C-alpha positions, 0 to 999 in steps of 0.5 A, spaced: 594 193 207 592 196 200 597 196 195 599 200 188 604 195 184 609 198 178 610 193 173 617 192 175 615 189 181 609 184 178 615 182 173 621 180 178 616 178 183 614 172 177 621 171 175 626 173 180 626 171 188 626 177 193 622 183 195 618 182 189 616 175 190 615 176 197 609 182 196 607 177 190 606 172 195 603 176 200 597 178 195 596 171 194 596 169 202 591 174 201 595 179 206 595 185 202 590 187 196 593 189 189 589 196 187 588 197 179 589 204 177 589 208 171 595 209 168 599 216 170 601 221 166 
């Protein structure tokens, strides 16, 4: 699965437990693929 994350999800996943942390763990486990995009205005 390809996923685009908001910056808030990245920061929350690093510093707090919960859904954001689980998303980052899925990425580490290669269960999802993070996609980087250009800035959306």
